[in-house]
TORVEXZA-159228 format. One record per residue: residue number from 0; residue in one letter; y, z, x of N, C-alpha, C, O, CB in turn. Coordinates in Angstrom, 2 decimals. Each point is the difference from the previous one (the first is absolute). Glycine has a CB too. Layout:
BEGIN
 resi resn     n.Y     n.Z     n.X    ca.Y    ca.Z    ca.X     c.Y     c.Z     c.X     o.Y     o.Z     o.X    cb.Y    cb.Z    cb.X
  NUM    a       Y       Z       X       Y       Z       X       Y       Z       X       Y       Z       X       Y       Z       X
...
END
This chain:
BEGIN
 resi resn     n.Y     n.Z     n.X    ca.Y    ca.Z    ca.X     c.Y     c.Z     c.X     o.Y     o.Z     o.X    cb.Y    cb.Z    cb.X
    0    m -176.93   70.34   20.50    0.44   -0.47    1.20    0.85    1.24    0.80    0.44    1.02   -0.53   -0.40   -3.59   -0.56
    1    a    0.04    2.25    2.28    0.45    1.26    0.88    1.38   -0.48    0.08    0.54   -1.11   -0.01   -2.71    1.88    1.53
    2    r    2.61    0.54   -1.42    1.56    0.24   -0.12    0.41    0.01    1.45   -0.64    0.62    0.85    0.70    0.85   -3.09
    3    p    1.19   -2.27    2.53    0.56   -0.20    1.49    0.53    1.28    0.42    0.57    0.73   -0.82    0.09   -3.13    0.54
    4    y   -0.78    2.69    1.40    1.29    1.04    0.68    0.87   -0.39   -0.31    0.38   -1.17    0.00   -0.95    1.79    1.68
    5    s    1.23    0.62   -2.11    1.73   -0.01   -0.19    0.53    0.03    1.76   -0.58    0.34    1.02    0.75    1.43   -3.86
    6    l    0.85   -2.17    2.63    1.19    0.19    1.16   -0.24    1.10    0.78   -0.40   -0.03    1.16    2.10   -0.86   -2.50
    7    r   -1.35    2.28    0.40   -0.02    0.65    0.72   -1.47    0.80    0.39   -0.02    0.83    0.91    2.47   -1.09   -1.64
    8    r   -3.23    0.04    0.23   -1.62    0.56    0.31   -0.30   -1.30    1.49   -0.93    0.27    0.76   -0.25    0.70   -4.19
    9    r    1.71   -1.78    3.60   -0.08   -1.00    1.04    0.59    0.94    1.15   -0.70    0.41    0.92    0.99   -2.84   -2.41
   10    l    1.05    2.74    1.35    0.86    0.25    0.98   -0.86    1.51    0.44   -0.58    0.22    1.07    3.19   -1.69   -2.07
   11    l   -2.49    2.17    0.11   -0.71    1.22   -0.15   -1.21    0.04    1.32    0.05    0.67    1.04    0.47   -0.70   -4.01
   12    i   -1.47   -0.80    2.57   -1.35    0.03    0.75    0.52   -0.41    1.46   -0.24    0.75    0.94   -1.54   -1.48   -3.08
   13    w    2.57   -0.61    2.37    0.06   -0.20    1.18    0.93    0.96    1.08   -0.06    0.12    1.22   -0.56   -2.31   -2.35
   14    l    1.49    2.77    0.13    0.52    0.99    1.09   -0.19    1.31    0.22    0.68    0.80    0.65    0.61   -2.06   -0.89
   15    m   -2.57    1.44   -0.54   -0.76    1.23    0.00   -1.22   -0.30    1.30   -0.31    0.86    0.83    0.83   -0.28   -3.84
   16    a   -1.09   -2.01    2.95   -0.77   -0.36    0.69    0.62    0.15    1.78   -0.50    0.52    1.00   -0.47   -2.01   -3.40
   17    a    2.17    0.83    2.18    0.70    0.20    1.77    0.23    1.22    0.38   -0.16    0.34    1.17    1.42   -2.19   -1.23
   18    l   -0.72    2.98   -1.22    0.55    1.21    0.61   -1.19    0.87    0.08    0.15    1.14    0.44    2.26   -1.34   -1.33
   19    l   -3.64   -0.22    0.50   -1.11    0.95    0.39   -0.56   -0.62    1.62   -0.12    0.71    1.00   -0.69   -0.15   -3.99
   20    a    0.56   -1.83    2.93    0.10   -0.54    1.51    0.98    0.77    1.06   -0.38    0.58    1.02   -0.06   -2.88   -2.15
   21    i    1.68    2.19    0.71    0.79    0.62    0.96   -0.02    1.85    0.31    0.25    0.66    1.01    1.15   -3.00   -1.79
   22    a   -1.77    2.66   -0.42   -0.32    1.19   -0.04   -1.03    0.75    0.83    0.11    1.05    0.64    0.71   -1.71   -2.51
   23    t   -2.10   -0.34    1.63   -1.43    0.07    1.19    0.08    0.06    1.08   -0.65    0.73    0.76   -0.28   -1.75   -1.68
   24    l    2.14   -0.09    1.30    0.07    0.02    1.77    1.05    1.18    0.21   -0.06    0.59    1.08   -0.30   -3.47   -0.44
   25    a    1.40    3.30   -1.64    0.77    1.18    0.54   -0.91    1.43   -0.03    0.03    0.73    0.99    2.28   -2.00   -1.90
   26    v   -2.93    1.56   -0.01   -1.19    0.99    0.29   -0.84   -0.19    1.20   -0.36    1.06    0.51    0.24   -0.91   -2.81
   27    i   -0.27   -1.20    2.86   -0.88   -0.25    1.33    0.96    0.61    0.69   -0.33    1.12    0.39   -1.09   -3.30   -0.52
   28    d    2.41    1.86    0.41    0.85    0.12    0.96    1.02    1.38    0.34    0.61    0.34    1.01   -0.95   -2.81   -1.59
   29    t    0.19    3.08   -0.81    0.39    1.39    0.14   -1.14    0.76    0.40    0.02    0.91    0.83    1.71   -1.11   -2.45
   30    w   -2.92   -0.28    0.87   -1.46    1.27    1.05    0.34   -0.29    1.36    0.19    0.98    0.72   -2.72   -1.17   -2.22
   31    r    2.65   -1.05    2.03    0.01    0.23    1.24    0.91    0.49    0.93   -0.25    0.35    1.15   -0.91   -1.63   -1.76
   32    e    2.50    1.28   -0.11    1.35    0.93    0.37   -0.39    1.32    0.06    0.05    0.82    0.92    1.57   -2.18   -2.06
   33    a   -2.05    1.41   -0.11   -0.19    1.76   -0.37   -1.00    0.70    0.86    0.07    1.22    0.02    0.32   -1.60   -2.50
   34    q   -1.44   -0.31    3.31   -1.24    0.54    0.67    0.68   -0.22    1.66   -0.56    0.47    1.00   -1.79   -1.30   -3.12
   35    d    3.47    0.13    2.17    0.64   -0.02    1.42    0.66    1.06    0.36   -0.09    0.61    1.06    0.32   -2.66   -1.21
   36    t    0.82    2.38   -1.30    0.66    1.24    0.11   -0.72    1.35    0.05    0.47    0.97    0.59    1.05   -2.28   -1.65
   37    a   -2.47    1.32    0.54   -1.06    0.98   -0.22   -0.24    0.71    1.30    0.22    1.13    0.44   -1.28   -2.51   -2.27
   38    t    0.34   -0.11    2.41   -0.40    0.50    1.12    1.01   -0.10    1.50   -0.43    0.25    1.13   -1.85   -0.81   -2.54
   39    s    3.25    0.27    1.17    1.11    0.18    0.88    0.74    1.44   -0.13    0.37    0.61    1.00   -0.13   -3.20   -1.14
   40    l   -0.08    2.99   -0.91    0.23    1.47   -0.41   -1.30    1.06    0.65    0.14    0.95    0.78    1.17   -1.96   -3.28
   41    s   -2.26    0.61    2.04   -1.37    0.51    0.83    0.29    0.42    1.25    0.22    1.13    0.44   -1.62   -2.63   -1.48
   42    d    1.37    0.28    1.64    0.09   -0.03    1.53    0.98    0.57    0.91   -0.19    0.20    1.20   -0.75   -1.94   -1.77
   43    r    2.33    2.08   -0.28    0.95    0.85    0.61   -0.59    1.17    0.10    0.01    0.53    1.11    1.80   -1.59   -1.85
   44    v   -2.39    1.67   -0.27   -0.09    1.51   -0.15   -1.14    0.40    0.88   -0.12    1.10    0.55    1.02   -1.00   -2.99
   45    l   -1.91   -1.31    2.54   -1.59    0.64    0.89    0.94   -0.25    1.50   -0.14    0.94    0.79   -2.89   -2.07   -2.49
   46    a    4.09   -0.19    2.28    0.49    0.16    1.14    0.81    1.60    0.15   -0.21    0.65    1.02    0.29   -3.51   -0.99
   47    g    0.73    3.34   -0.97    0.73    1.05    0.52   -1.11    1.17    0.27    0.22    0.90    0.81    2.09   -1.66   -2.11
   48    s   -3.70    0.66    0.45   -1.03    1.30    0.34   -0.76   -0.32    1.40   -0.41    0.76    0.88   -0.12   -0.22   -3.61
   49    v    0.52   -1.50    2.65   -0.80   -0.26    1.27    0.76    0.22    1.54   -0.46    0.42    1.06   -0.78   -2.19   -2.74
   50    l    2.50    1.32    1.35    1.15    0.24    1.12    0.01    1.36    0.13   -0.36    0.41    1.10    1.87   -2.29   -1.56
   51    a   -1.16    2.82   -0.48    0.03    1.87    0.15   -0.98    0.24    0.37    0.12    0.83    0.90    1.03   -0.03   -2.46
   52    i   -2.52   -1.14    1.34   -1.13    0.31    0.58   -0.01   -0.27    1.45   -0.28    0.92    0.77   -0.70   -1.28   -2.87
   53    a    1.23   -0.73    2.51   -0.06   -0.46    1.43    1.18    1.00    0.67   -0.26    0.31    1.16   -0.58   -3.12   -1.65
   54    e    1.77    3.23    0.09    1.26    0.65    0.89   -0.76    1.32    0.47    0.40    0.48    1.06    1.99   -1.40   -2.54
   55    r   -3.45    1.57    0.82   -0.66    1.44    0.00   -1.06   -0.42    0.68   -0.63    1.03    0.26    1.32    0.18   -2.36
   56    v   -1.37   -2.30    2.62   -0.80    0.30    1.07    0.32    0.19    1.44    0.59   -0.92    0.56   -1.68   -0.07   -2.03
   57    i    0.76    2.16    2.20    0.19    0.12    1.31   -0.95    0.43    0.70   -1.06    0.42   -0.45    2.90   -0.22    0.00
   58    v   -1.51   -0.29    1.69   -1.22    0.37    1.18   -0.08    1.56    0.28    0.99    0.68    0.26   -0.53   -3.02    1.08
   59    t   -1.58    2.78   -1.42   -0.31    1.28    0.36   -0.01    0.27    1.46   -0.18   -1.01    0.67   -0.99    1.06   -2.67
   60    e    1.32    1.12    2.72   -0.23    0.41    1.46   -1.02   -0.45    0.52    0.03   -0.40    1.17    0.89    2.12   -1.44
   61    d   -2.40   -1.77   -0.72   -1.00   -0.91    0.96   -0.45   -1.25   -0.39   -1.16   -0.39   -0.16    0.38    2.29    0.83
   62    g    2.05   -2.59   -0.85   -0.01   -1.65   -0.10   -0.48   -0.79   -1.07   -0.16   -1.22    0.01   -0.09    1.48    2.04
   63    t   -0.04    0.74   -3.24   -0.36   -0.54   -1.37    0.97   -0.05   -0.94    1.05    0.60    0.21   -3.00    0.14    0.14
   64    l    1.75   -1.51   -1.63    1.17   -0.18   -1.05   -0.31    1.00   -0.81   -1.13    0.47   -0.16    1.57   -2.86    0.15
   65    e    0.66    2.75   -0.55   -0.14    1.00   -1.11    1.15   -0.08   -1.16    1.22    0.01    0.19   -2.35    1.53    1.62
   66    v    0.54   -1.60   -2.88    0.81   -0.64   -0.98    0.29    0.92   -1.18   -0.90    0.39   -0.74   -0.03   -2.57    1.46
   67    d    2.09    2.48   -0.84    0.67    0.95   -1.14    0.91   -0.78   -1.06    1.20   -0.26   -0.03   -1.12    2.18    1.83
   68    v   -1.17   -2.19   -2.70   -0.02   -1.00   -1.20    1.30    0.44   -0.89   -0.28    0.93   -0.76   -2.57   -1.26    0.70
   69    p    3.95   -0.04   -0.01    1.08    0.64   -0.88   -0.32   -0.41   -1.49   -0.41   -1.03   -0.55    2.28    0.91    2.50
   70    y   -1.42    1.72   -2.47   -0.34   -0.22   -1.81    0.57   -1.24   -0.54   -0.57   -0.87   -0.64    0.74    3.38    0.11
   71    v    1.27   -2.44    0.97    1.14   -1.29   -0.53   -0.61   -1.11    0.32    0.33   -0.84   -0.83    1.84    1.84    1.24
   72    a   -3.18   -1.60    0.67   -0.46   -1.31   -0.09   -0.79   -0.12   -0.88    0.02   -1.20   -0.29    0.27    0.84    2.15
   73    l   -1.14    0.98   -2.59   -0.84   -0.49   -1.10    0.46    0.43   -1.32   -0.56   -0.44   -1.00   -1.30    0.44    2.50
   74    e    2.86    0.85   -1.60    0.79    0.36   -1.04    0.80   -1.01   -0.69    0.27   -0.02   -1.20   -0.31    1.95    2.29
   75    m    0.44   -2.87   -0.08    0.59   -1.21   -0.48   -0.35   -0.86   -1.07    0.49   -0.68   -0.91   -0.13    0.85    2.82
   76    l   -1.68    0.27   -1.27   -1.09   -1.21   -0.37   -0.30    0.02   -1.96   -0.44   -0.91   -0.69   -1.09    1.36    3.74
   77    t    1.92    0.84   -3.42   -0.51    0.18   -1.08    0.86   -0.32   -1.24    1.22    0.11    0.04   -2.51    1.39    1.24
   78    s    0.48   -1.98   -2.59    0.49   -0.89   -0.68   -0.09    0.60   -1.44   -0.98    0.74   -0.07    0.40   -2.61    1.77
   79    a    1.18    1.82   -2.70   -0.50    0.31   -1.49   -1.88   -1.12   -0.02   -1.04    0.40   -0.52    4.64   -0.12   -0.97
   80    a   -3.50   -0.98    1.88   -1.55   -0.71   -0.21   -0.92    0.61    0.18   -1.03   -0.22   -0.63    1.57   -1.41    1.16
   81    q   -0.41    2.90    0.68   -1.24    0.47    0.27   -0.33   -0.66    1.20   -1.22    0.13    0.01    0.59    0.33   -2.28
   82    d    0.87   -1.00    3.15   -0.54   -0.90    0.95   -0.40    1.10    0.93    0.66    1.03    0.09    0.74   -3.31   -0.43
   83    r   -2.93    1.97    1.35   -0.39    1.10    1.12    0.58   -0.85    0.66    0.43   -1.14   -0.14   -2.52    2.53   -0.06
   84    v    2.02   -0.24    1.34    1.20   -0.48    1.43   -1.45    0.68    1.30   -0.65    1.05    0.05    4.49   -0.25   -1.32
   85    f   -3.79   -2.09    2.16   -0.87    0.54    1.42    0.53   -0.34    0.73    0.76   -0.97    0.00   -2.58    1.00   -0.32
   86    y    1.47    0.85    1.36    0.60   -0.46    1.66   -1.48    0.05    0.88   -1.12    0.42   -0.27    4.04    0.98    0.24
   87    r   -2.19   -2.15    1.40   -1.22    0.15    0.97    0.76   -0.04    1.09    0.92   -0.81    0.01   -2.89   -0.25   -1.10
   88    v    1.72    2.05    2.41    0.41   -0.27    1.31   -1.23   -0.09    0.86   -1.05    0.64    0.05    3.26    0.49   -0.40
   89    d   -1.62   -2.33    1.11   -0.92   -0.16    0.91    0.59    0.12    1.44    1.17   -0.30    0.22   -2.40   -1.06   -1.90
   90    g    0.22    1.88    2.84    0.95   -0.33    1.55   -1.27   -0.78    0.44   -0.89   -0.53   -0.66    2.76    2.94    1.54
   91    p   -1.63   -2.31    0.59   -0.90   -0.94    1.02   -1.50   -0.01   -0.40   -0.73   -0.98   -0.17    2.30    1.56    2.18
   92    e   -1.81    0.55   -2.09   -1.54    0.26   -0.32   -0.67    0.14   -1.35   -1.14    0.38   -0.25    1.46    0.64    2.18
   93    g    0.66   -1.39   -2.77    0.06   -0.23   -1.40    0.48    1.22   -1.06    1.10    0.53    0.16   -2.94   -2.16    0.57
   94    f    0.94    2.03   -1.82    0.62    0.26   -1.03    0.31    1.94    0.22   -0.78    0.87    0.38   -0.55   -3.45   -1.96
   95    i    2.80    2.68    1.16    0.70    1.52    0.57    0.09    0.65   -1.41   -0.40    1.15   -0.17    2.12   -1.89    2.51
   96    t   -1.19    0.03   -3.35   -0.04    0.98   -1.01    0.31   -0.74   -1.15    0.58   -1.03    0.34    0.02    2.95    1.02
   97    g   -0.77   -1.85   -2.80   -0.01   -0.37   -1.28   -1.33   -0.25   -0.58   -0.93    0.81   -0.03    3.03   -1.62    0.47
   98    y   -2.08   -0.69   -0.99   -1.29   -0.41   -0.69   -0.58   -1.06    1.04    0.36   -1.17    0.09    0.47    1.56   -2.75
   99    q   -1.59    0.12    3.29   -1.11   -0.36    0.77   -0.43   -1.64   -0.53    0.17   -0.95    0.76   -0.99    3.81   -0.46
  100    t    0.35   -3.02   -1.42   -0.46   -1.15   -0.50    1.26   -1.03   -0.70   -0.15   -0.95   -0.77   -2.23    2.44    0.43
  101    l    3.41   -1.03    0.80    1.42   -0.83   -0.79   -0.28   -1.44    0.88   -0.27    0.04    1.20    2.60    2.30   -1.69
  102    p   -2.21   -3.72   -0.34    0.11   -1.07    0.97    1.05   -0.08    1.09    0.31    1.14    0.36   -1.22   -2.16   -2.13
  103    t    1.54    0.09    2.41    0.87    0.26    0.63    0.01   -1.61    0.23   -1.02   -0.63   -0.29    0.87    3.37    1.10
  104    t    1.23   -3.38   -0.31    0.13   -1.37    0.56    0.41   -0.10    1.42    0.21    0.95    0.75    0.35   -1.61   -2.94
  105    a   -0.47   -0.66    2.48    0.50    0.07    1.71    1.60   -0.26   -0.43    0.53   -0.41   -1.03   -2.95   -0.85    2.80
  106    v    2.91    1.67   -0.51    1.65    0.07    0.05    0.33   -1.00    0.95   -0.68   -0.09    1.03    1.06    2.58   -1.49
  107    v    0.63   -3.31    0.24    0.30   -1.15    0.81    1.74    0.40    0.11    0.82   -0.18   -0.89   -3.07   -1.88   -0.06
  108    g    2.54    2.70    2.47    1.59    0.20    0.31    0.08    1.19   -0.33   -0.98    0.74    0.11    2.02   -2.78   -0.52
  109    s    0.29    2.53   -0.13    0.34    1.57    0.40    0.31    0.09   -1.86    0.37    1.08   -0.46    1.06   -0.77    3.83
  110    d   -1.60   -1.41   -4.23    0.20    0.36   -1.45   -1.08    0.54   -0.72   -1.17   -0.07    0.38    2.63   -1.55   -0.38
  111    v   -1.02    2.25   -1.20   -1.13    0.30   -0.72   -0.99   -1.42   -0.78    0.39   -1.11   -0.35    1.22    3.57    0.05
  112    a   -2.85   -1.89    0.25   -0.40   -1.48   -0.54   -0.62    0.50   -1.13   -0.43    1.15    0.08    0.04   -2.68    2.00
  113    y    0.23    0.87   -3.19   -0.44    0.41   -1.36   -1.35   -0.91   -0.56   -0.38   -1.04    0.53    3.07    1.75   -0.99
  114    s   -3.09   -0.31   -0.30   -1.57   -0.70   -0.55   -0.16    0.71   -1.14    0.53    1.08   -0.25   -1.87   -1.57    2.42
  115    d    0.69   -0.05   -2.78   -0.93    0.90   -1.40   -1.28   -0.51    0.58   -0.35   -0.94    0.72    1.91    0.87   -3.35
  116    a   -2.15    1.14    1.97   -1.53    0.60    0.02   -0.37    0.76   -1.06    0.74    0.23   -0.95   -0.66   -0.12    3.13
  117    r   -1.45    0.38   -2.03   -0.59    0.80   -0.95   -0.60    1.04    1.02   -0.39   -0.15    1.15   -0.06   -1.69   -3.18
  118    f    0.50    3.09    1.13   -0.48    1.28    0.61   -0.20    0.80   -0.99    0.94    0.35   -0.72    0.14   -0.50    2.67
  119    r   -2.73    0.69   -2.23   -0.16    0.67   -0.71   -0.24   -0.45   -1.34   -0.15    0.82   -0.90    1.14    0.29    2.41
  120    g   -1.03   -2.27   -1.72    0.23   -0.88   -1.44    1.10   -0.30   -0.26    0.10   -0.68   -1.02   -1.55    1.53    0.06
  121    d    2.61   -0.56    1.60    1.14   -0.27   -0.53    0.68   -0.88    0.99   -0.35   -0.11    1.18    0.37    2.18   -2.52
  122    a    1.16   -2.82    0.67    0.50   -1.09    0.71    0.95    1.05    0.47    0.36    0.93   -0.71   -0.80   -3.44   -0.53
  123    i    0.89    2.29    2.64    1.03    0.63    0.58    0.82   -1.26    0.60   -0.42   -1.16    0.03   -0.91    3.54    0.43
  124    r    2.94   -1.81    0.14    0.57   -0.76    1.12    0.08    1.02    0.74   -0.03    1.21   -0.23    1.23   -3.02   -0.64
  125    l   -1.00    0.71    2.50   -0.07    1.07    1.17    1.05   -0.22    0.76    0.03   -1.21    0.24   -2.31    1.42   -0.09
  126    a    3.24    0.40    0.39    0.55    0.08    1.41   -0.19    0.32    1.26    0.18    1.13    0.43    0.63   -1.00   -1.67
  127    v   -1.16   -1.00    1.84   -0.41    0.31    1.67    1.22   -0.11    1.31    0.78   -0.94    0.15   -3.23   -0.21   -1.03
  128    l    2.36    2.15    1.58    1.29    0.00    0.94   -0.95    0.76    1.16   -0.67    1.03   -0.05    3.28   -0.81   -1.78
  129    q   -2.34   -1.27    2.97   -1.02    0.50    1.49    1.83    0.77    0.74    1.11   -0.34   -0.39   -4.05   -2.58    1.08
  130    r    2.73    3.62    0.06    1.09    0.77    0.64   -0.60    0.32    1.32   -1.05   -0.61    0.19    2.13    1.62   -2.33
  131    a   -0.64   -0.07    3.32   -0.41    0.60    0.82    0.74    1.49    0.14    1.20    0.22   -0.15   -1.91   -2.57    1.02
  132    a   -0.33    3.28   -0.55    1.08    1.23   -0.04    0.09    0.32    1.58   -0.96   -0.26    0.72    0.30    1.46   -3.32
  133    s    1.78   -0.65    3.09    0.15    0.14    1.70   -0.46    1.36    0.44    0.44    0.95   -0.63    1.66   -2.48    0.76
  134    s   -2.74    1.70    0.66   -0.36    1.12    0.71    0.71    0.01    1.06   -0.67    0.50    0.91   -1.33   -0.40   -1.68
  135    g    3.14   -0.45    1.16    0.83    0.15    1.70   -0.88   -0.91    0.75    0.45   -0.92    0.67    0.42    3.64   -0.49
  136    v   -2.10   -2.48   -0.28   -0.67   -0.85    0.98   -0.28   -1.45   -0.26    0.22   -0.77    0.94   -1.13    2.77   -0.41
  137    s    0.37   -2.59   -1.91   -0.24   -0.83   -0.26   -0.10    0.01   -1.75   -0.04    1.08   -0.59   -0.78   -1.34    3.19
  138    a    0.78   -0.83   -3.24   -0.07   -0.06   -1.17   -1.41   -0.18   -0.86   -0.98   -0.69    0.28    3.23    0.01    0.43
  139    i   -2.07    1.34   -1.59   -1.39   -0.11   -0.74   -0.04   -0.49   -1.35    0.41    0.55   -1.02   -1.01    1.23    2.29
  140    p    0.07   -2.85   -1.14   -0.08   -0.94   -1.64   -0.62    0.72   -1.10   -1.02    0.69    0.04    0.65   -2.87    1.09
  141    f    1.17    1.90   -2.18   -0.83    0.54   -0.88    0.57   -0.95   -1.70    1.07   -0.57   -0.14   -1.41    3.46    1.98
  142    t   -0.82   -2.77   -2.93    0.39   -0.79   -1.02   -0.05    0.71   -1.06   -1.06    0.53   -0.32    0.44   -2.34    1.23
  143    v    1.84    1.97   -1.74   -0.09    0.86   -1.37   -0.09   -1.06   -0.73    0.28   -1.12    0.43    1.02    3.21   -0.18
  144    t   -1.78   -1.79   -1.70   -0.73   -0.63   -0.85    0.36    0.75   -1.43   -0.32    1.18   -0.12   -1.54   -1.91    2.01
  145    v    2.46    0.09   -2.88    0.55    0.52   -1.49   -0.55   -0.92   -0.76   -0.14   -1.20    0.26    2.32    2.19    0.19
  146    a   -2.52   -0.31   -1.53   -0.65   -1.17   -1.14    0.27    0.75   -1.23   -0.14    1.22    0.08   -1.97   -2.39    1.27
  147    e    2.52    0.62   -2.63    0.50    0.55   -1.12   -1.34   -1.16   -0.92   -0.59   -0.97    0.49    3.98    1.95    0.19
  148    t   -3.51   -0.36   -2.23   -0.43   -0.31   -0.50    0.85   -1.31   -0.89    1.21    0.00    0.20   -2.54    2.31    0.40
  149    t    0.90   -3.23   -1.40    1.07   -0.85   -0.41    0.30    0.35   -1.21    0.39   -1.04   -0.54   -0.92   -0.66    1.80
  150    i    0.57    2.61   -2.05   -0.17    0.17   -1.30    1.47   -0.40   -0.20    0.34   -1.07   -0.49   -2.37    2.92    0.19
  151    a    2.99   -0.73    0.77    1.49   -0.37   -0.47    0.49   -1.76    0.41    0.79   -0.58   -0.75   -0.13    3.57    1.28
  152    r   -1.11   -3.55    0.44    0.35   -1.24    0.32   -0.66   -0.68   -1.51    0.82   -0.46   -0.80   -0.82    0.62    3.91
  153    t   -1.14   -0.20   -3.37   -0.43   -0.96   -0.93    1.15    0.50   -1.18    0.64   -0.82   -0.66   -3.60    0.42    1.43
  154    r    3.07    1.50   -0.89    0.73    0.38   -1.37    1.53   -0.79   -0.22    0.47   -0.51   -1.02   -1.73    3.07    1.25
  155    l    1.83   -2.45    1.13    1.21   -0.39    0.34   -0.14   -1.59   -0.54    0.60   -0.53   -0.94   -0.14    2.41    3.13
  156    t   -1.32   -2.39   -1.42   -0.23   -1.50   -0.29    0.33   -0.21   -1.50    1.00   -0.57   -0.44   -2.93    0.29    2.27
  157    q    0.65    0.98   -2.72   -0.26   -0.23   -1.49    1.27   -0.07   -0.70    0.37   -0.87   -0.78   -2.52    2.06    0.82
  158    t    2.92    0.09    0.44    0.96    0.06   -1.10    1.13   -0.96    0.50    0.68   -0.48   -0.90   -1.27    3.00    0.09
  159    l    0.94   -2.90    2.17    0.83   -1.39   -0.07   -0.60   -1.17   -0.74    0.54   -0.97   -0.53    0.31    1.60    2.68
  160    l   -1.76   -0.38   -2.07   -0.73   -1.47   -0.32   -0.03    0.11   -1.80   -0.06   -1.07   -0.62   -1.88    0.84    3.28
  161    v    1.97    1.07   -3.17   -0.34    0.40   -1.63    1.74    0.04   -0.38    0.55   -0.25   -1.07   -3.38    2.15    1.15
  162    r    3.29   -1.59    0.91    1.63    0.20   -0.49    0.62   -1.66   -0.09    0.58   -0.59   -0.91   -0.14    3.34    2.42
  163    s   -0.70   -3.02   -0.64    0.10   -1.59    0.14   -0.46   -0.88   -1.06    0.76   -0.90   -0.36   -1.05    1.33    2.54
  164    a   -0.63   -0.32   -2.63   -0.85   -0.43   -0.89    0.44    0.11   -1.36   -0.35   -0.83   -0.84   -1.21    1.33    2.37
  165    i    2.46    0.66   -1.86    0.21    0.42   -1.46    1.19   -0.67   -0.06    0.26   -0.45   -1.12   -1.38    2.72    0.76
  166    r    2.06   -2.50    1.40    1.42   -0.83   -0.07   -0.26   -1.12   -0.01    0.85   -0.69   -0.56    0.40    1.93    1.60
  167    l   -2.56   -2.04   -0.45   -0.18   -1.43   -0.28   -0.09   -0.19   -1.52    0.55   -0.90   -0.62   -1.75    0.52    2.86
  168    a    0.42    1.38   -2.78   -0.82   -0.26   -1.31    1.33    0.32   -0.94    0.15   -0.70   -1.00   -3.04    1.52    1.67
  169    l    3.72    0.06   -0.43    1.18    0.09   -1.12    1.19   -1.29    0.49    0.82   -0.47   -0.79   -1.16    3.64    0.35
  170    l    0.24   -3.54    1.72    0.73   -1.15   -0.32   -0.10   -1.60   -0.83    0.86   -0.71   -0.51   -0.56    2.15    2.36
  171    i   -2.30   -1.62   -1.64   -0.35   -0.86   -0.94    0.23    0.37   -1.16    0.70   -0.82   -0.59   -2.03    0.11    1.79
  172    l    0.94    1.92   -2.02    0.49    0.38   -0.91    1.26   -0.53   -0.98    0.08   -0.58   -1.08   -1.25    2.00    2.51
  173    a    2.01   -0.95   -0.56    1.71   -0.50    0.17   -0.17   -0.98   -0.46    0.02   -0.26   -1.20    0.99    1.04    3.03
  174    a   -1.31   -1.81   -0.58   -0.20   -1.75   -0.32    0.08   -0.19   -0.93    0.98   -0.29   -0.68   -2.13   -0.27    1.83
  175    a   -0.16    0.70   -1.44   -0.62   -0.84   -1.48    0.46    0.49   -1.22   -0.11   -0.67   -1.02   -1.98    0.28    2.02
  176    l    2.76    1.88   -0.98    0.43    0.62   -1.42    1.27   -1.08   -0.20    0.29   -0.56   -1.06   -1.04    3.59    1.29
  177    i    1.66   -3.24    1.49    1.09   -0.40   -0.49   -0.09   -1.79   -0.52    0.73   -0.59   -0.80    0.43    2.77    2.49
  178    l   -2.30   -2.71   -0.94   -0.24   -1.50   -0.34   -0.15    0.32   -1.48    1.08   -0.18   -0.58   -2.36   -0.99    2.84
  179    w    0.36    1.56   -3.03   -0.39    0.24   -1.28    1.35    0.10   -0.67    0.39   -1.07   -0.47   -2.67    2.21    0.98
  180    l    2.97   -0.26   -0.63    1.17    0.10   -0.44    0.90   -1.03    0.12    0.56   -0.47   -0.99   -1.02    2.43    1.31
  181    a    0.73   -2.49    1.19    0.89   -1.04    0.00   -0.38   -1.45   -0.58    0.84   -0.70   -0.56   -0.11    2.06    2.44
  182    v   -2.08   -1.76   -1.69   -0.29   -1.49   -0.63   -0.25    0.50   -1.58   -0.78    0.89   -0.33   -0.54   -2.34    2.71
  183    g    2.10    0.72   -3.21   -0.45    0.08   -1.78    0.10   -0.81   -0.42   -0.26   -0.12   -1.20    0.70    1.64    0.62
END
């Protein structure tokens, strides 16, 4: 003859089912928020680099563009995750300096445009800015593209997700222990 479930066991099963469902939804939401946070942080640093390079584009006496890429523009992108940094500057006639095969994206307006792509087999995050350098007579348009591999961004997302999941697991275990001890 089957032994009926005790009240303690039934309460524990229903509480765990509800808490696990809520925890699953919370982890999914945390994953999305962690991705958004990591992308936002990455984009801010990329924007700083692309603006620093754009400020150093000048028009030479013969009317061509020259770029003096500041070391700090690429140094600000270095991370403990060993991400690789790439850049590219294009003028009206095409490529000027950097990595010629680095993908770029269309820019609408004067804001920095962001996109995800692949370069040399790695996932990268791109920041692209269009500006114009003045020669005194006319303005010469140019585009600056800066990209970084996404290792640090992925690690930050994973760290935020794991920490949140650990907190939820501890909360669920504490609730189960309290219920087990309280219902007797």
